[in-house]
C-alpha positions as CSV (number, residue, x, y, z in Angstrom):
1,M,-111.4,0.5,-33.7
2,A,-109.2,-2.1,-35.3
3,L,-110.7,-5.8,-35.0
4,A,-108.4,-6.9,-32.9
5,D,-109.0,-3.8,-30.8
6,H,-112.6,-5.0,-30.7
7,L,-112.1,-8.9,-30.4
8,R,-110.2,-7.8,-27.1
9,E,-112.9,-5.4,-25.8
10,L,-115.3,-8.2,-26.5
11,R,-113.2,-10.8,-24.6
12,Y,-112.8,-8.1,-21.6
13,R,-116.3,-7.3,-21.3
14,L,-117.1,-11.1,-21.4
15,V,-114.7,-11.8,-19.0
16,V,-115.9,-9.0,-16.2
17,S,-119.8,-10.3,-16.8
18,V,-119.0,-13.9,-16.3
19,I,-116.9,-12.4,-12.9
20,G,-119.9,-10.5,-11.8
21,I,-122.4,-13.3,-12.5
22,V,-120.0,-15.8,-10.3
23,V,-119.7,-13.5,-7.6
24,C,-123.9,-13.1,-7.5
25,A,-124.1,-17.0,-7.7
26,I,-121.7,-17.4,-4.9
27,G,-123.9,-15.2,-3.0
28,A,-127.1,-16.7,-3.9
29,A,-125.5,-20.3,-2.7
30,F,-125.7,-18.6,0.7
31,V,-130.0,-18.5,0.3
32,Y,-130.0,-21.8,-1.5
33,E,-132.7,-23.2,0.7
34,G,-135.1,-19.9,0.0
35,I,-134.5,-20.1,-3.9
36,Y,-135.5,-23.7,-3.5
37,R,-138.5,-23.1,-2.2
38,L,-139.4,-19.8,-4.3
39,L,-139.0,-22.0,-7.3
40,M,-141.2,-24.8,-6.0
41,Y,-144.2,-22.7,-5.4
42,P,-145.6,-22.9,-8.9
43,Y,-145.3,-26.4,-8.8
44,L,-147.2,-26.1,-5.0
45,Q,-150.1,-23.7,-7.1
46,A,-150.5,-26.2,-10.0
47,R,-151.0,-28.9,-7.7
48,D,-153.9,-27.5,-6.1
49,M,-155.1,-26.4,-9.5
50,L,-154.8,-30.0,-10.7
51,T,-156.5,-31.4,-7.1
52,S,-159.5,-29.0,-7.5
53,S,-160.2,-30.2,-11.1
54,H,-158.6,-33.7,-11.4
55,P,-159.3,-35.0,-7.5
56,E,-158.4,-38.7,-8.9
57,M,-155.1,-37.6,-10.2
58,E,-151.7,-37.9,-8.0
59,T,-148.2,-36.0,-8.9
60,V,-145.1,-36.8,-6.7
61,T,-141.8,-34.9,-7.1
62,V,-138.8,-37.0,-6.8
63,I,-135.0,-36.4,-7.2
64,S,-132.9,-39.3,-9.1
65,G,-129.2,-39.6,-9.0
66,V,-126.4,-39.4,-6.8
67,T,-125.2,-36.0,-8.3
68,A,-128.7,-34.4,-9.3
69,P,-128.8,-32.8,-5.8
70,F,-125.3,-31.1,-6.2
71,M,-126.2,-30.0,-10.1
72,L,-129.6,-28.7,-9.0
73,A,-128.1,-26.4,-6.4
74,L,-125.3,-25.5,-8.9
75,V,-127.6,-24.6,-11.7
76,M,-130.1,-22.6,-9.5
77,C,-127.3,-20.6,-8.0
78,V,-125.9,-19.7,-11.8
79,V,-129.5,-18.7,-12.9
80,A,-130.1,-16.6,-9.7
81,G,-126.6,-14.9,-10.1
82,L,-127.5,-14.2,-13.7
83,V,-130.6,-12.6,-12.9
84,V,-129.5,-10.3,-10.0
85,S,-126.2,-9.2,-11.9
86,C,-128.3,-7.9,-14.6
87,P,-128.0,-4.5,-14.4
88,F,-124.1,-5.2,-14.1
89,W,-123.8,-7.1,-17.3
90,L,-126.2,-5.5,-19.0
91,Y,-124.0,-2.0,-18.6
92,Q,-121.0,-4.1,-19.8
93,L,-123.3,-4.7,-23.6
94,W,-124.1,-1.4,-23.9
95,A,-119.9,-0.6,-23.0
96,F,-118.9,-2.3,-25.5
97,I,-121.5,-0.8,-27.9
98,S,-120.7,2.9,-26.8
99,P,-117.8,3.1,-28.5
100,A,-119.0,3.1,-32.0
101,L,-121.3,5.5,-30.9
102,L,-121.5,9.6,-31.2
103,K,-120.8,11.5,-28.4
104,K,-124.6,12.8,-28.1
105,E,-125.7,9.2,-28.7
106,K,-123.8,8.2,-25.4
107,K,-126.3,10.1,-23.5
108,W,-128.6,7.3,-23.9
109,A,-126.4,5.1,-22.1
110,L,-128.6,5.5,-18.8
111,T,-132.1,5.5,-20.8
112,F,-130.8,1.7,-22.0
113,L,-129.9,0.4,-18.9
114,A,-133.2,2.1,-17.1
115,S,-135.4,0.4,-19.7
116,A,-133.6,-2.7,-20.3
117,I,-133.0,-3.9,-16.6
118,P,-136.8,-3.5,-15.7
119,L,-137.9,-5.0,-18.8
120,F,-135.5,-8.0,-18.1
121,L,-137.0,-8.5,-14.6
122,L,-140.7,-8.1,-15.7
123,G,-139.9,-10.7,-18.5
124,V,-138.3,-12.9,-15.5
125,L,-141.1,-12.2,-13.4
126,I,-143.9,-13.1,-16.2
127,G,-142.4,-16.5,-17.2
128,Y,-142.6,-17.3,-13.6
129,L,-146.2,-16.3,-13.0
130,V,-147.2,-18.2,-16.1
131,L,-145.6,-21.7,-15.3
132,P,-148.1,-22.8,-12.8
133,Q,-150.7,-22.6,-15.7
134,G,-148.4,-23.9,-18.0
135,I,-147.6,-27.4,-15.6
136,F,-151.6,-27.3,-15.3
137,V,-152.2,-27.5,-18.5
138,M,-149.7,-29.9,-19.4
139,L,-150.7,-32.6,-16.7
140,S,-154.1,-32.2,-17.3
141,F,-153.6,-34.1,-20.3
142,T,-153.5,-37.6,-18.2
143,P,-156.6,-39.4,-18.3
144,D,-158.6,-39.6,-15.2
145,S,-159.9,-43.1,-16.2
146,V,-156.4,-44.6,-15.7
147,P,-154.8,-45.1,-12.6
148,I,-151.6,-43.2,-13.3
149,T,-149.1,-41.6,-10.7
150,N,-147.6,-38.4,-12.5
151,L,-143.5,-38.3,-10.9
152,L,-142.3,-35.1,-11.6
153,E,-138.5,-35.1,-11.3
154,V,-137.2,-32.0,-9.7
155,N,-134.1,-31.3,-11.4
156,Q,-136.2,-31.3,-14.9
157,F,-138.6,-29.4,-13.4
158,F,-136.2,-26.9,-12.3
159,E,-134.4,-26.7,-15.2
160,L,-137.8,-26.3,-17.1
161,T,-138.9,-23.1,-14.9
162,L,-135.3,-21.6,-14.7
163,R,-135.1,-21.7,-19.0
164,L,-138.7,-20.0,-19.1
165,M,-137.6,-17.4,-16.9
166,V,-134.7,-16.4,-18.6
167,V,-136.1,-16.9,-22.0
168,F,-139.2,-14.6,-21.0
169,G,-136.4,-12.0,-19.5
170,L,-134.0,-12.0,-22.8
171,G,-137.1,-11.7,-25.0
172,F,-138.6,-9.0,-22.8
173,L,-135.2,-6.9,-24.1
174,M,-136.1,-7.2,-28.0
175,P,-137.5,-3.4,-27.6
176,V,-134.6,-2.1,-26.3
177,V,-132.5,-3.2,-29.1
178,V,-134.3,-2.2,-31.6
179,V,-134.9,1.5,-30.3
180,G,-131.2,1.3,-29.6
181,L,-130.4,0.3,-33.3
182,N,-132.5,3.3,-34.3
183,F,-130.9,5.5,-32.2
184,A,-127.6,4.3,-33.4
185,G,-128.7,4.8,-37.2
186,V,-128.4,1.3,-38.0
187,V,-132.7,0.9,-38.8
188,S,-135.0,3.6,-40.0
189,A,-138.5,3.7,-38.3
190,K,-139.9,3.2,-41.8
191,R,-137.7,0.0,-42.3
192,L,-139.4,-1.3,-38.9
193,G,-143.1,-0.8,-40.5
194,K,-142.4,-2.7,-43.5
195,I,-141.0,-5.5,-41.7
196,R,-143.7,-5.6,-38.8
197,S,-145.9,-8.3,-39.9
198,Y,-142.6,-10.4,-40.3
199,V,-141.4,-9.9,-36.8
200,I,-144.8,-9.9,-34.9
201,F,-145.1,-13.4,-36.8
202,G,-141.4,-14.3,-36.0
203,T,-142.4,-13.6,-32.2
204,F,-145.1,-16.0,-32.2
205,V,-142.5,-18.7,-33.9
206,F,-139.9,-17.4,-31.5
207,G,-142.5,-18.4,-28.4
208,A,-143.3,-21.7,-29.7
209,A,-139.6,-23.0,-29.9
210,A,-138.2,-20.8,-26.9
211,T,-140.5,-21.9,-24.3
212,P,-139.6,-25.5,-23.0
213,S,-143.1,-25.9,-21.7
214,T,-144.3,-26.5,-25.1
215,D,-147.9,-25.5,-23.8
216,P,-149.9,-22.9,-25.7
217,F,-150.5,-20.7,-22.6
218,S,-146.7,-20.1,-21.9
219,M,-146.3,-19.6,-25.8
220,L,-149.0,-16.5,-25.9
221,A,-147.8,-15.0,-22.6
222,L,-144.3,-15.1,-24.4
223,A,-145.5,-13.9,-27.9
224,A,-148.2,-11.4,-27.4
225,P,-146.1,-9.3,-25.0
226,M,-142.8,-9.0,-27.1
227,A,-145.2,-8.3,-30.2
228,V,-147.1,-5.4,-28.3
229,L,-143.2,-4.2,-27.1
230,Y,-142.2,-4.1,-30.7
231,L,-145.1,-1.8,-31.7
232,I,-144.4,0.7,-28.8
233,A,-140.5,0.4,-30.2
234,E,-141.5,0.8,-33.4
235,L,-143.8,4.1,-32.3
236,I,-140.4,5.4,-29.8
237,A,-138.4,5.2,-33.5
238,R,-141.2,7.2,-35.3
239,L,-141.0,9.9,-33.0
240,H,-137.0,9.9,-33.1
241,D,-136.8,9.9,-36.6
242,R,-139.5,12.6,-37.0
243,R,-137.4,14.7,-34.4
244,S,-134.3,14.1,-36.2
245,N,-135.6,14.7,-39.3
246,A,-137.3,18.2,-38.4
247,P,-133.9,20.1,-38.5
248,A,-132.9,19.3,-41.9
249,V,-136.4,19.9,-43.5
250,A,-136.2,23.6,-41.5
251,A,-133.1,24.1,-42.6
252,A,-134.2,23.1,-46.4
C-alpha cells in the first residue's frame, strides 16, 4: 500500500473505533449511577482501612464547581465506553496491521484478540483493585497529631481512578505487542533477550511515571506484572523462532 493509502486506512480505523467508543459511552450513560457507585467503592474501602488504623482522621468527599458533576459524568461514560468497546477497537487495530502480513500470518488474528482482550480487562481490574491500598498509603501520611480534615474532590478522585485503570489496561497489552512483532518478523527472540534488562528497568520507570497516584504500591502493582508478562512473551517468541527455524535446519 502507498503512504496515502495507509493514511486513509488509519483514518478509517480511527473513525470507526471512535464511533464504537461513543456508542458504548452513550449506553453507559443509562447506567451512570451504577458506574458512580462502582468507582466510589475503592474510596469507601480505603476510608474503612483509615478508620481502623487512624481513628482520629476524618475524610470528606466534595464536588466543587457548577459544571463539575456534568464533566464528571461525561468522562466516566467515555472511559466506560473505552473499556466496554475494547474488543471492537482492538480488532480495528489488528485490521490496520493485518494487510502488511502474509496470508499465513493473518491466522493469528483470533489469537491476538483472544489474548489482548482479557489482558486489557485484567489490567483494568488490577488497577481497580489496587486503588484502595494506594489511597490508604497516600492519605496515611496525614499526621494524627494535627486536626486536619482531608477534603477529597470527587472529580479529581474519579479522574485518578479512571486514568489508573486505563494505564494498567494498556500496560498489560505490552506482551501482545511484543509477540505480534515477533510473529510478524519485526523482532527476533534473540533480540528480545538482549534488551530484556533494559525493558524490565523501563517497566519500573513506566510504572513510576504512568501511575497517577504516585504511591510505590501502585507502581509495583503495574511494573511487576508487566515484567513477568514480558518474560512470558519472550518465551513464546523463542518457541516460535525455534519452530520457524526448524524446517530450514532440516532442509540444510
